[in-house]
C-alpha positions as CSV (number, residue, x, y, z in Angstrom):
1,M,-45.9,-29.3,-31.4
2,E,-45.8,-25.4,-31.1
3,D,-43.1,-23.4,-32.7
4,G,-42.2,-22.0,-29.4
5,L,-41.5,-25.1,-27.7
6,K,-39.8,-26.6,-31.3
7,K,-37.1,-23.5,-30.5
8,R,-36.9,-24.0,-26.8
9,I,-36.0,-27.9,-27.0
10,F,-33.4,-27.1,-30.1
11,E,-31.7,-24.2,-28.1
12,D,-31.4,-26.8,-24.8
13,I,-30.0,-29.5,-27.6
14,I,-27.5,-27.5,-28.5
15,N,-26.2,-25.8,-25.4
16,F,-26.3,-29.2,-23.9
17,S,-23.8,-29.8,-27.1
18,Q,-20.3,-30.8,-26.1
19,S,-19.3,-29.0,-29.7
20,A,-18.8,-25.0,-29.5
21,I,-21.1,-23.6,-31.9
22,F,-21.3,-20.4,-33.8
23,I,-24.3,-19.5,-35.9
24,F,-23.5,-16.5,-38.5
25,D,-26.1,-14.5,-40.5
26,E,-26.1,-13.5,-44.2
27,E,-23.5,-10.6,-43.0
28,D,-21.3,-13.1,-41.4
29,N,-22.3,-11.7,-37.7
30,L,-22.2,-13.4,-34.9
31,A,-26.0,-14.8,-34.1
32,F,-26.1,-17.2,-31.8
33,S,-23.0,-19.2,-30.0
34,N,-23.6,-22.0,-27.7
35,N,-22.8,-22.5,-24.0
36,K,-19.4,-24.4,-25.2
37,G,-18.6,-21.4,-27.7
38,T,-19.1,-18.6,-25.5
39,K,-16.9,-20.0,-23.1
40,L,-14.4,-20.5,-25.9
41,L,-14.5,-16.8,-27.1
42,H,-14.1,-16.2,-23.5
43,Y,-10.9,-18.3,-23.2
44,L,-9.4,-16.2,-26.1
45,N,-10.7,-12.9,-24.7
46,L,-13.1,-12.2,-27.4
47,T,-16.8,-11.2,-26.9
48,E,-19.8,-11.9,-28.6
49,E,-20.4,-8.5,-29.2
50,N,-19.7,-7.4,-33.0
51,F,-18.1,-10.6,-33.4
52,N,-18.1,-11.7,-37.0
53,L,-16.5,-14.9,-39.5
54,R,-14.2,-12.3,-40.8
55,D,-12.4,-12.1,-37.0
56,V,-12.3,-15.9,-37.3
57,L,-10.5,-16.0,-40.7
58,E,-8.1,-12.8,-39.5
59,D,-7.0,-14.5,-36.0
60,R,-3.8,-15.9,-36.4
61,R,-4.7,-18.4,-33.5
62,F,-7.4,-20.1,-35.6
63,A,-4.8,-21.7,-37.9
64,G,-6.5,-24.0,-40.6
65,L,-9.3,-21.6,-41.5
66,D,-8.0,-19.2,-44.0
67,D,-10.6,-20.2,-46.5
68,V,-14.5,-20.7,-45.8
69,S,-15.9,-20.1,-49.2
70,E,-17.0,-23.5,-49.4
71,S,-18.4,-26.1,-47.0
72,F,-15.9,-28.8,-44.9
73,H,-14.9,-30.8,-42.2
74,K,-11.3,-30.5,-41.0
75,E,-8.6,-30.5,-38.3
76,V,-7.4,-27.3,-37.1
77,S,-5.7,-25.7,-34.1
78,I,-6.4,-23.0,-32.3
79,K,-3.4,-21.5,-30.1
80,H,-3.6,-19.2,-27.0
81,K,-1.1,-18.5,-24.1
82,N,1.4,-20.6,-25.9
83,V,-0.6,-23.8,-25.9
84,S,-2.1,-25.2,-28.7
85,R,-5.9,-27.4,-28.7
86,K,-6.8,-29.5,-31.6
87,Y,-10.3,-29.3,-32.7
88,N,-12.7,-31.3,-35.1
89,C,-13.7,-27.9,-37.4
90,S,-17.4,-28.3,-39.9
91,F,-18.4,-25.2,-41.3
92,N,-21.7,-25.4,-43.5
93,K,-23.5,-22.6,-45.5
94,V,-26.9,-22.9,-45.3
95,Y,-29.5,-22.1,-47.8
96,N,-33.3,-21.1,-47.9
97,D,-33.8,-20.6,-51.7
98,E,-31.0,-18.0,-50.9
99,F,-28.0,-17.7,-48.9
100,I,-29.3,-17.2,-45.1
101,G,-26.1,-17.8,-43.2
102,S,-23.9,-20.1,-42.2
103,Y,-22.5,-22.1,-38.6
104,L,-19.3,-23.6,-37.4
105,L,-18.6,-26.3,-34.9
106,F,-15.3,-27.0,-32.7
107,S,-15.1,-30.4,-31.3
108,E,-12.2,-30.6,-29.1
109,F,-10.3,-34.1,-29.5
110,T,-7.4,-32.3,-27.5
111,T,-4.8,-35.5,-26.1
112,K,-5.4,-36.2,-22.7
113,E,-1.7,-35.3,-22.3
114,K,-2.4,-32.2,-24.3
115,E,-5.6,-31.7,-21.5
116,N,-3.1,-32.2,-18.8
117,E,-0.4,-29.7,-20.0
118,L,-3.4,-27.1,-20.3
119,Q,-4.6,-27.8,-17.2
120,K,-1.0,-27.6,-15.5
121,Y,-0.7,-24.5,-17.2
122,E,-3.5,-22.7,-16.4
123,L,-2.8,-23.5,-12.9
124,E,0.8,-21.9,-12.8
125,H,0.4,-19.0,-14.9
126,D,-1.3,-15.5,-14.0
127,G,-4.1,-14.9,-16.2
128,I,-3.8,-11.3,-16.9
129,T,0.3,-11.3,-17.5
130,D,1.0,-14.9,-18.3
131,F,3.8,-14.9,-15.7
132,Y,3.8,-17.8,-12.8
133,N,1.7,-17.3,-10.4
134,M,3.6,-17.0,-6.8
135,Q,3.9,-21.0,-6.0
136,A,4.8,-21.9,-9.3
137,F,7.4,-19.1,-9.4
138,Y,9.1,-20.2,-6.0
139,K,8.8,-23.8,-7.4
140,Y,10.8,-22.9,-10.7
141,A,13.3,-20.6,-9.3
142,E,14.1,-23.2,-6.8
143,E,15.3,-25.6,-9.8
144,I,16.8,-23.1,-11.4
145,V,18.9,-22.4,-8.6
146,K,19.5,-25.7,-7.7
147,N,20.4,-26.9,-10.9
148,S,23.1,-23.8,-11.6
149,P,25.1,-24.5,-8.6
150,N,27.9,-22.2,-10.5
151,T,26.1,-19.2,-11.1
152,R,25.0,-16.6,-8.5
153,Y,21.4,-15.7,-8.8
154,L,19.6,-12.8,-7.2
155,I,15.9,-12.1,-7.1
156,V,14.2,-8.8,-8.2
157,Y,11.1,-7.8,-6.3
158,S,8.9,-5.2,-8.2
159,D,6.2,-3.2,-6.3
160,I,4.1,-0.4,-8.4
161,K,3.8,2.8,-6.0
162,D,0.3,3.7,-4.9
163,F,-1.3,1.3,-7.1
164,K,-4.3,0.8,-4.8
165,L,-5.1,4.5,-5.8
166,I,-4.6,4.0,-9.7
167,N,-7.3,1.3,-9.3
168,E,-9.4,3.8,-7.2
169,N,-9.4,6.5,-8.8
170,Y,-9.2,5.2,-12.5
171,G,-10.6,2.0,-12.2
172,Q,-9.6,-1.8,-12.6
173,D,-9.3,-1.3,-16.6
174,V,-6.6,1.4,-15.9
175,G,-4.9,-0.6,-13.2
176,N,-4.4,-3.7,-15.7
177,E,-3.3,-1.5,-18.3
178,V,0.0,-0.4,-15.7
179,L,0.2,-4.0,-15.1
180,F,0.7,-4.9,-19.0
181,E,3.0,-2.1,-19.4
182,I,5.4,-3.4,-16.5
183,S,4.8,-7.1,-17.2
184,N,5.6,-6.1,-21.1
185,Y,8.9,-4.5,-20.0
186,L,9.9,-7.5,-17.6
187,R,9.2,-9.9,-20.0
188,R,12.6,-8.5,-22.1
189,F,14.4,-10.2,-19.1
190,A,12.7,-13.9,-19.7
191,S,15.5,-16.2,-20.7
192,D,16.3,-19.9,-20.3
193,R,18.3,-18.6,-17.1
194,T,15.8,-16.2,-16.2
195,I,12.1,-16.5,-14.9
196,I,9.8,-13.8,-13.8
197,G,6.6,-14.1,-11.6
198,R,3.7,-12.1,-10.3
199,L,3.0,-13.2,-6.6
200,E,0.1,-10.6,-6.2
201,A,-1.3,-7.3,-7.4
202,D,1.3,-5.2,-8.5
203,H,3.7,-7.3,-6.9
204,F,6.5,-9.0,-9.6
205,A,9.6,-11.2,-9.1
206,M,12.6,-12.3,-11.1
207,C,15.2,-14.8,-10.3
208,M,18.2,-14.1,-13.0
209,P,21.9,-14.9,-12.7
210,Q,23.5,-11.5,-11.0
211,T,25.4,-11.1,-14.1
212,E,22.3,-10.2,-16.1
213,L,21.3,-7.4,-13.6
214,D,21.3,-4.0,-15.5
215,V,20.6,-1.4,-12.5
216,N,21.1,1.1,-14.4
217,E,18.4,0.2,-16.9
218,L,15.9,-0.9,-14.0
219,K,16.5,2.6,-13.0
220,E,15.6,4.5,-16.3
221,H,12.4,2.4,-16.8
222,S,11.1,3.5,-13.1
223,W,8.5,5.1,-14.7
224,I,5.5,3.7,-16.7
225,G,3.3,5.5,-18.7
226,V,0.0,4.9,-19.8
227,K,-2.7,6.5,-21.7
228,V,-6.0,7.2,-19.9
229,K,-8.6,9.2,-22.2
230,D,-7.2,12.6,-22.8
231,F,-3.9,12.6,-20.4
232,N,-1.0,10.3,-19.8
233,L,-1.0,8.5,-16.2
234,V,2.5,8.3,-14.7
235,A,2.7,5.2,-12.6
236,R,6.5,4.5,-10.8
237,N,7.7,1.3,-10.5
238,V,10.5,0.3,-7.5
239,Y,12.5,-2.5,-7.3
240,G,14.6,-4.5,-4.3
241,V,17.6,-7.0,-4.6
242,Y,18.5,-9.7,-3.0
243,V,21.8,-11.5,-3.8
244,M,21.9,-15.2,-2.9
245,Q,24.9,-16.5,-0.6
246,K,27.2,-19.4,-1.4
247,D,25.3,-22.3,-0.1
248,E,22.3,-20.4,0.9
249,K,20.3,-21.9,3.6
250,I,16.6,-19.5,2.8
251,D,14.1,-20.6,0.7
252,I,13.2,-18.8,-2.2
253,A,10.0,-16.9,-0.5
254,S,12.3,-15.7,2.0
255,M,14.4,-14.2,-0.2
256,C,11.2,-12.5,-2.2
257,E,10.6,-11.6,1.7
258,R,14.2,-9.9,1.8
259,A,14.0,-8.5,-1.6
260,R,10.4,-6.7,-0.7
261,M,12.2,-5.6,2.9
262,A,14.9,-3.7,0.7
263,L,12.6,-1.9,-1.2
264,D,10.7,-1.0,1.8
265,C,13.3,0.5,3.2
266,D,15.2,2.4,0.5
267,G,13.2,2.0,-2.8
268,L,11.5,4.9,-2.8
269,N,14.3,6.9,-2.9
270,K,17.0,4.6,-4.5
271,K,14.7,3.2,-7.3
272,V,16.4,0.0,-6.9
273,A,17.3,-0.8,-3.2
274,F,19.9,-3.8,-2.4
275,Y,19.1,-5.7,0.8
276,D,22.0,-6.1,3.4
277,D,22.8,-7.1,7.1
278,F,21.2,-4.0,8.7
279,M,17.8,-4.6,7.0
280,R,18.6,-8.4,8.1
281,I,19.1,-6.7,11.8
282,R,16.0,-4.9,11.7
283,Q,14.1,-7.7,10.8
284,V,15.0,-9.8,13.3
285,K,14.1,-6.6,15.9
286,E,10.7,-6.2,14.0
287,R,9.7,-9.6,14.0
288,H,10.7,-10.0,18.1
289,I,8.3,-6.5,18.7
290,L,5.6,-8.0,16.6
291,R,5.6,-11.5,18.6
292,H,5.7,-9.7,22.0
293,F,3.7,-7.2,21.3
294,A,0.4,-8.5,23.2
295,S,2.5,-9.6,25.9
296,Y,4.3,-6.3,26.4
297,V,0.7,-4.8,26.5
298,K,-0.5,-7.1,29.1
299,E,2.8,-7.0,31.5
300,G,2.5,-3.3,31.2
301,K,5.7,-3.0,29.5
302,F,4.8,0.3,27.5
303,L,5.9,2.9,30.0
304,V,4.3,6.6,29.8
305,Y,6.6,9.3,30.2
306,M,5.9,13.1,30.5
307,Q,7.6,15.7,28.7
308,P,7.0,18.9,31.1
309,Q,6.3,22.4,28.9
310,F,7.0,25.7,30.5
311,D,5.6,29.0,29.9
312,L,8.2,31.2,28.8
313,K,7.2,34.4,30.9
314,S,6.6,33.0,34.2
315,G,8.8,29.7,33.8
316,K,6.1,28.0,35.5
317,L,5.2,24.2,34.5
318,V,2.0,24.5,32.8
319,S,1.2,21.2,30.6
320,A,3.3,17.9,29.3
321,E,3.3,15.3,26.7
322,A,2.8,11.9,26.9
323,L,5.4,9.6,25.4
324,V,5.9,6.2,25.3
325,R,8.7,4.1,26.0
326,L,9.1,0.4,26.1
327,R,11.0,-1.7,29.0
328,R,12.9,-4.2,27.7
329,T,15.7,-6.8,29.3
330,S,18.0,-4.8,27.4
331,G,17.1,-1.4,29.0
332,I,14.2,1.5,28.0
333,T,13.5,1.5,24.4
334,V,12.9,5.1,22.6
335,P,10.0,5.2,20.3
336,D,12.2,5.4,16.8
337,D,13.1,1.8,17.7
338,F,9.1,0.5,17.7
339,V,6.5,2.8,16.8
340,P,8.0,2.4,12.8
341,I,7.4,-1.3,13.4
342,L,3.8,-0.9,14.9
343,E,2.7,1.6,12.6
344,K,3.8,-0.5,9.5
345,N,2.3,-3.8,10.9
346,G,-1.2,-2.3,12.1
347,F,-0.4,-2.2,15.6
348,I,-0.4,1.9,16.2
349,T,-3.5,2.2,17.3
350,E,-3.9,-0.8,20.0
351,M,-0.4,0.9,21.7
352,D,-1.8,4.7,21.1
353,Y,-5.1,3.9,23.0
354,Y,-2.9,2.3,26.0
355,V,-0.9,5.4,26.2
356,W,-4.5,7.6,26.1
357,E,-6.0,5.2,28.8
358,E,-2.9,5.7,30.9
359,T,-2.9,9.5,30.7
360,A,-6.4,9.2,31.2
361,R,-5.5,7.1,34.5
362,F,-3.0,9.5,35.6
363,L,-5.1,12.5,35.4
364,R,-8.1,10.9,37.7
365,K,-5.3,9.9,40.1
366,C,-4.2,14.0,40.4
367,L,-7.9,14.8,40.6
368,D,-8.4,12.8,43.6
369,N,-5.3,13.6,45.3
370,K,-5.9,17.3,44.7
371,S,-2.2,17.3,42.9
372,E,-2.3,20.3,40.6
373,V,-3.5,19.6,37.2
374,M,-2.7,20.3,34.0
375,P,-3.4,19.8,30.1
376,I,-1.5,16.9,28.6
377,S,-1.0,16.0,24.9
378,V,-1.3,12.6,23.6
379,N,-0.2,11.5,19.9
380,V,-2.8,10.6,17.6
381,S,-1.9,8.9,14.1
382,A,-4.0,8.6,10.7
383,R,-3.9,4.9,11.0
384,D,-5.8,5.4,14.5
385,F,-8.7,7.4,12.3
386,E,-8.6,4.5,10.1
387,K,-9.5,1.7,12.3
388,I,-11.7,3.6,15.0
389,N,-13.8,6.1,15.8
390,V,-11.1,8.8,17.6
391,N,-14.0,11.1,18.6
392,N,-15.7,7.9,20.6
393,A,-12.8,6.7,22.2
394,F,-11.7,9.8,24.0
395,C,-15.9,10.3,25.0
396,I,-15.6,7.0,26.4
397,L,-12.1,7.0,28.0
398,T,-13.3,10.6,29.7
399,K,-16.3,9.6,30.9
400,K,-14.8,6.5,32.4
401,Y,-12.1,8.6,34.4
402,N,-14.3,11.5,35.1
403,I,-12.1,14.0,33.3
404,P,-12.8,17.3,31.8
405,H,-12.1,17.2,28.1
406,E,-10.1,20.4,28.1
407,L,-7.4,18.0,30.2
408,I,-6.6,15.9,27.1
409,R,-4.9,17.6,24.1
410,L,-4.9,15.6,21.0
411,E,-1.3,15.9,19.4
412,I,-1.9,15.3,15.3
413,D,1.1,15.6,12.7
414,E,0.5,18.5,10.3
415,A,1.1,15.9,7.2
416,D,-1.7,14.0,8.4
417,L,-4.0,16.8,8.9
418,A,-2.9,18.8,5.8
419,G,-3.6,15.8,3.7
420,D,-7.1,13.9,4.8
421,E,-10.1,15.9,4.7
422,R,-12.1,13.2,6.8
423,I,-9.5,13.5,9.9
424,R,-10.3,17.4,9.8
425,R,-14.0,17.1,9.7
426,A,-13.2,14.0,12.6
427,I,-10.9,16.8,14.7
428,A,-13.6,19.5,13.9
429,V,-16.2,17.3,15.6
430,M,-13.6,16.8,18.7
431,R,-13.3,20.4,19.1
432,K,-17.3,20.8,19.7
433,N,-16.9,18.2,22.1
434,G,-14.5,20.5,24.1
435,F,-11.2,18.3,23.4
436,F,-7.9,20.8,22.3
437,V,-5.9,19.7,19.0
438,E,-2.1,20.7,18.7
439,I,-0.6,20.3,15.1
440,D,2.8,18.4,15.8
441,N,5.7,18.8,12.8
442,F,4.5,22.4,11.6
443,S,6.7,23.2,8.7
444,G,5.3,27.0,8.4
445,G,4.6,26.4,4.3
446,Y,2.9,28.4,2.3
447,S,0.2,26.1,1.4
448,V,-0.3,25.3,5.5
449,L,-0.1,28.9,6.4
450,N,-3.0,30.2,3.7
451,S,-5.4,27.5,5.1
452,L,-4.4,27.4,9.0
453,K,-7.6,29.6,9.7
454,E,-9.5,26.9,8.9
455,M,-7.9,24.1,10.1
456,P,-9.6,22.8,13.5
457,I,-6.7,23.2,15.6
458,D,-5.8,25.8,18.5
459,I,-1.8,25.3,19.5
460,V,1.1,24.7,16.8
461,K,3.9,23.3,18.0
462,L,7.5,24.2,16.2
463,N,10.7,22.2,16.1
464,V,13.0,24.6,16.7
465,D,16.5,22.8,14.7
466,C,17.2,26.0,13.1
467,I,18.2,27.7,16.1
468,K,20.1,25.1,17.3
469,K,23.6,27.5,16.1
470,N,22.5,30.0,18.4
471,N,22.6,32.0,15.6
472,S,20.3,35.1,16.2
473,E,21.1,36.9,12.8
474,S,20.3,33.8,10.5
475,D,17.4,33.8,7.5
476,E,16.3,30.8,9.1
477,I,15.5,32.9,12.4
478,T,13.8,35.6,10.4
479,I,11.5,33.0,8.5
480,L,10.6,32.0,12.5
481,E,9.9,35.1,13.7
482,G,7.6,35.7,10.9
483,I,5.9,32.4,11.1
484,I,5.3,33.2,15.0
485,R,3.8,36.4,14.2
486,I,1.3,34.4,11.8
487,L,0.2,32.2,13.9
488,K,-0.4,34.8,17.0
489,N,-2.2,37.0,14.8
490,I,-4.6,34.2,14.1
491,R,-4.6,33.7,18.4
492,M,-2.9,29.9,17.9
493,T,-0.7,29.2,21.2
494,V,2.5,28.6,20.1
495,I,4.7,25.6,21.7
496,A,8.5,25.4,20.8
497,E,10.3,22.0,21.3
498,G,13.8,20.9,21.2
499,V,15.0,23.8,23.4
500,E,18.3,22.8,25.0
501,T,20.3,26.0,26.1
502,K,19.4,28.9,27.7
503,E,20.5,31.2,24.8
504,Q,17.5,29.2,22.6
505,Q,15.3,30.0,25.4
506,E,15.9,33.7,25.5
507,L,15.7,34.3,21.3
508,L,12.1,32.4,21.6
509,M,10.9,34.4,24.0
510,N,11.7,37.4,22.4
511,L,10.1,36.1,18.7
512,G,6.7,36.1,20.9
513,C,6.8,32.2,21.4
514,D,4.2,30.9,24.6
515,I,5.5,27.4,25.6
516,I,8.6,25.7,25.4
517,Q,10.1,21.9,26.2
518,G,13.2,20.3,26.1
519,Y,16.2,18.8,27.7
520,Y,17.0,22.4,29.0
521,H,14.3,22.2,31.8
522,S,13.3,18.8,32.1
523,K,14.2,15.8,30.0
524,P,10.8,13.3,29.7
525,L,10.4,11.9,33.2
526,P,8.2,8.3,34.1
527,M,5.0,9.0,35.3
528,D,5.5,8.8,39.0
529,N,8.6,11.6,38.6
530,F,6.2,13.8,37.3
531,Y,3.7,13.1,39.8
532,R,6.0,14.3,42.5
533,M,6.9,17.2,40.5
534,L,3.3,18.5,40.2
535,K,3.2,17.8,44.3
């Protein structure tokens, strides 16, 4: 039999062995491990690279392998994640006139009971942090609360802000380091009366007695530092808290959801936020809107209102902004009551597209009936650019209704436009296609003003809250005048929104503003009313 064939047969036999086999060379470096051996190393979070016999002797998890000066066959245990496995271990030195190496064999004989315990442990625990996984946390939190009827418990829900960006920018290994840091901090709370779980990704939860929560300590440890190459990465962890009521009627999963809701509502500002009745009412409203969203669209419950805009010099109606309202049995609902909900839950684009199409249909009606036709601004959110090709959407709509592109203006929030190069590129393409672009909520900050010439926009919309007091001598008005002067110098059209008095209008005219909108001239009008105004 050829030597190569013999070697292949021997390797197959070794790899099919039920024992973990490690072969070391004369310098005690690992030369070979079979499939079982490699699996054992991976279980212990070890790698074959640079692994040697000394690593085995120095690893405290290998109980009973402190001496390999002579060959032996004995029982040893390997402990990992608080679970011990028992093995029959054989060690032999191999000589061929002189010492050429050694081998270790581990044959597990863990009892069936231990195997079941191990399997259960692995099924219930997270592999990275060693905390309970989501289902096990729900189960054991339910038990600990049920078994302590005289103790008021609470749920603490934690979330690492922008964890997704950490993984994307620095890699998963750095992301795992951040998870290790927060898990090491949370571990100090573990006790017979407190359990901890990693629910998913960077979301952790603790079920603990209310008396054991130290809010100030949580706040002090809100920042997590991790060394990344030559700098320190700092991540922020925030907490939401739900305090269980006497005779609690909801399950642990729902409690975690409420604690998470508190975190979403106020966690970033307060670091530790508590769930309250206001959040519960908001949750009910949110669920109702999401549940009925499709029917609202289908039944035309979303109404498009028009906010007229007037030229300051002539006083004439020159344009409008399309706004959305929701008609419910309780009356007409303003955007603040439903737009943030749709935005958070990924439905904003469907609603935005509905408004865009209703606006296009309205413009077509004006053109067909030879009414006065003027540009209308529609809101476009950052989420829209994430979900669809906005340029294609508007090109399709204008073609469908045969509308000149300049009649539809895209209104985009300054924060979305300034903070996303991808959106700026998309907007630049749309301007080339003949669409006009407005920047909303313009702050006038130095960095924005400095880059304004490079931004793909035509119109700037200012919120003039600073002149609510009608104080024409205030510093805020001096700053506003300077901003308007800069905008006019770079040939931007300036719209002021929120104008409520004659005095404000006159002041804005003196400051050089072009167009105003606000309750002084007209509140937002239903589409039919606005159409009659045009005729």
